[in-house]
C-alpha positions as CSV (number, residue, x, y, z in Angstrom):
1,M,10.6,19.7,40.2
2,L,10.1,16.2,38.7
3,Q,6.9,15.8,40.8
4,S,5.6,19.1,39.4
5,F,6.3,18.0,35.9
6,A,4.6,14.7,36.4
7,R,1.6,16.4,38.0
8,R,1.2,18.7,35.0
9,L,1.3,15.7,32.7
10,L,-1.4,13.9,34.6
11,L,-3.7,16.9,34.8
12,R,-3.5,17.7,31.1
13,P,-6.6,16.8,29.1
14,R,-5.8,13.7,27.0
15,L,-7.3,12.1,24.0
16,S,-7.3,8.3,23.9
17,P,-5.5,6.6,21.0
18,L,-8.9,5.5,19.7
19,S,-10.3,9.0,19.7
20,L,-7.3,10.2,17.7
21,L,-7.7,7.3,15.2
22,H,-11.4,8.1,14.9
23,A,-10.7,11.8,14.2
24,R,-8.1,10.9,11.6
25,T,-10.4,8.4,9.9
26,V,-13.3,10.8,9.7
27,C,-11.1,13.6,8.2
28,H,-9.1,11.3,5.8
29,F,-11.9,9.2,4.4
30,S,-14.8,11.6,4.2
31,A,-14.6,12.0,0.4
32,F,-13.1,8.5,-0.3
33,T,-16.2,6.3,-0.3
34,E,-16.1,2.5,-0.1
35,N,-17.1,2.2,-3.8
36,T,-14.3,4.6,-4.8
37,F,-11.9,2.7,-2.7
38,H,-12.8,-0.6,-4.4
39,L,-12.6,0.9,-7.9
40,T,-9.2,2.5,-7.1
41,A,-7.7,-0.5,-5.4
42,D,-9.0,-3.0,-7.9
43,T,-7.7,-0.9,-10.8
44,T,-4.3,-0.6,-9.1
45,L,-4.0,-4.4,-8.4
46,N,-5.2,-5.3,-11.9
47,N,-2.7,-2.9,-13.5
48,I,0.1,-4.4,-11.5
49,Q,-0.9,-7.9,-12.5
50,D,-1.2,-6.9,-16.2
51,A,2.3,-5.3,-16.2
52,L,3.8,-8.4,-14.5
53,D,2.2,-10.6,-17.2
54,V,3.9,-8.4,-19.9
55,L,7.2,-8.5,-18.0
56,D,7.0,-12.3,-17.9
57,D,6.1,-12.6,-21.6
58,D,8.9,-10.3,-22.6
59,N,11.6,-11.9,-20.5
60,E,12.0,-15.7,-21.0
61,H,14.4,-16.0,-18.1
62,L,11.7,-14.8,-15.6
63,N,9.1,-17.0,-14.0
64,V,6.4,-14.7,-12.8
65,D,3.4,-16.3,-11.1
66,S,0.7,-13.8,-10.2
67,T,-2.9,-14.4,-9.2
68,Y,-5.5,-11.9,-8.2
69,A,-8.6,-13.1,-6.3
70,S,-10.8,-11.8,-3.6
71,G,-8.9,-8.6,-3.3
72,V,-5.5,-10.3,-2.9
73,L,-2.7,-10.1,-5.5
74,T,0.0,-12.7,-4.9
75,I,3.2,-12.4,-7.0
76,G,5.7,-15.2,-7.0
77,L,9.1,-14.5,-8.5
78,G,10.8,-17.9,-7.8
79,A,13.9,-17.6,-5.8
80,A,13.4,-13.8,-5.4
81,G,10.4,-14.5,-3.2
82,T,6.7,-13.7,-3.0
83,W,4.9,-10.4,-2.7
84,V,1.4,-10.0,-1.5
85,I,-0.7,-6.9,-2.1
86,N,-4.2,-6.8,-0.7
87,K,-7.1,-4.5,-0.1
88,Q,-8.1,-3.7,3.5
89,T,-11.7,-2.4,3.1
90,P,-12.5,-1.4,6.7
91,N,-9.6,1.1,6.8
92,K,-9.5,1.8,3.0
93,Q,-5.8,0.8,2.7
94,V,-3.7,-1.4,0.5
95,W,-1.5,-3.7,2.5
96,Y,1.8,-4.8,1.0
97,S,4.1,-7.6,2.0
98,S,7.5,-8.0,0.5
99,P,10.5,-10.3,0.9
100,I,12.7,-7.3,0.5
101,S,11.1,-4.5,2.6
102,G,8.6,-6.4,4.8
103,P,5.1,-5.2,5.5
104,A,3.7,-1.8,4.7
105,R,0.4,0.0,4.6
106,F,-0.7,2.5,1.9
107,E,-3.5,5.0,1.9
108,W,-4.9,6.8,-1.2
109,E,-3.8,10.4,-1.5
110,A,-6.2,12.0,-3.9
111,G,-4.1,15.2,-4.4
112,K,-1.2,13.1,-5.7
113,A,-3.5,10.4,-7.2
114,E,-1.4,7.6,-5.7
115,W,-1.1,5.1,-2.8
116,I,1.2,6.6,-0.2
117,H,3.1,4.7,2.6
118,T,1.5,5.5,5.9
119,R,4.9,5.8,7.7
120,D,7.5,7.3,5.3
121,A,5.2,8.8,2.6
122,K,6.9,6.8,-0.2
123,P,4.6,6.0,-3.1
124,L,3.6,2.3,-3.7
125,A,4.6,2.8,-7.3
126,T,8.2,3.7,-6.5
127,L,8.6,1.0,-3.8
128,F,7.2,-1.8,-5.9
129,E,9.0,-1.0,-9.2
130,D,12.3,-0.6,-7.4
131,E,11.9,-3.9,-5.6
132,I,10.9,-5.8,-8.7
133,E,13.9,-4.4,-10.5
134,Q,16.2,-5.3,-7.6
135,A,14.8,-8.8,-7.5
136,V,14.8,-9.7,-11.2
137,G,17.0,-7.1,-12.9
138,V,14.2,-5.8,-15.1
139,R,12.0,-2.8,-14.4
140,A,8.2,-3.4,-14.7
141,D,6.3,-0.8,-16.7
142,I,3.2,-0.4,-14.6
143,D,0.3,1.9,-15.5
144,W,-0.3,3.7,-12.1
145,D,-2.9,6.0,-13.6
146,V,-6.1,5.3,-11.7
147,A,-9.4,7.1,-12.5
148,E,-11.1,8.2,-9.3
């Protein structure tokens, strides 16, 4: 019986992981051009940086150090740690690195008009705002509205 099961598995037509990735990529990114990706990602990262600048100005006890250059936003919050959010143009994703939750990848979901985690479908907005509040005790007021 085990041999029969194994034989059926081996005889089944299979798709390679690369062909599955290619099929997903073609379907997912067909309407999301590279120019639209850059506009959407740049606006998102600039809005995050702007909100953190306001957060820093409004709260004397915070020491927010944020820089955005070459598609990489680095956010230092002193003892709370450093976050890095960057654009990944080849796969049209935003990559996120956090001292609280670790690394994550986000893809733009046009229907929801937001960056969605590729594994658990959590929005970047929710994750980031929750973590900043957890780290410094103050919630950042980030404009997540991104014109497509």
